[in-house]
C-alpha positions in Angstrom: -87.1 -194.4 171.4 -83.8 -196.3 172.6 -80.6 -196.5 170.7 -78.0 -199.2 171.5 -74.0 -198.8 171.2 -72.6 -201.6 168.9 -70.3 -203.8 170.7 -67.1 -202.6 168.9 -67.2 -199.6 170.7 -65.8 -199.7 174.2 -68.1 -198.7 177.2 -65.9 -195.7 178.1 -66.8 -194.0 174.9 -62.9 -194.0 173.7 -62.8 -194.4 169.7 -60.8 -197.4 168.6 -58.0 -196.8 165.9 -58.8 -198.7 162.7 -57.1 -202.2 162.3 -54.1 -201.8 159.8 -53.5 -198.0 160.1 -49.8 -198.3 160.2 -47.4 -196.0 158.4 -46.3 -198.6 156.1 -49.7 -198.8 154.5 -50.6 -195.4 154.7 -47.6 -193.9 153.0 -48.2 -195.7 149.6 -51.8 -195.1 149.7 -51.1 -191.2 150.2 -48.8 -191.3 147.4 -51.2 -192.9 145.4 -53.8 -190.4 146.2 -51.5 -187.5 145.0 -49.8 -189.1 142.2 -52.9 -190.9 140.4 -54.5 -187.6 138.9 -51.2 -187.0 137.2 -51.6 -190.1 135.1 -54.9 -188.4 133.4 -52.8 -185.3 132.8 -50.2 -187.4 131.1 -52.7 -189.4 129.3 -54.5 -186.4 128.0 -51.3 -184.6 127.3 -50.2 -187.6 125.1 -53.5 -187.6 123.3 -53.3 -183.9 122.4 -49.6 -184.3 121.2 -50.8 -187.3 119.1 -53.9 -185.4 117.7 -52.3 -182.2 117.1 -52.1 -182.1 113.6 -56.0 -182.8 113.5 -56.0 -186.6 113.5 -58.6 -188.2 115.7 -59.6 -191.8 116.7 -63.5 -191.4 116.4 -63.3 -194.6 114.0 -61.2 -197.7 113.6 -59.7 -196.3 110.2 -58.7 -192.9 112.1 -57.1 -194.7 115.0 -54.9 -197.0 112.7 -54.0 -193.9 110.8 -53.1 -192.2 113.9 -51.0 -195.0 115.3 -49.1 -195.4 112.0 -48.3 -191.8 112.1 -46.8 -192.0 115.4 -42.9 -192.2 116.0 -41.3 -195.4 114.6 -40.3 -197.9 117.1 -36.6 -198.0 117.8 -34.6 -201.2 117.1 
């Protein structure tokens, strides 16, 4: 059985760096990687806070009642 080396790998065996691995791209991706899970924490906390008095959003009527019981918008 013979194997072949793809043409993207140099014959010397050195590994090429991926195109576009600049720090200006890596930093925002790393920040997104670590900050995105906190969005779920905040969303779940807000839902728990909204339903703390036993409300729910299982039906449309319950969701409307939950929204109406929320804080009044500031003018």
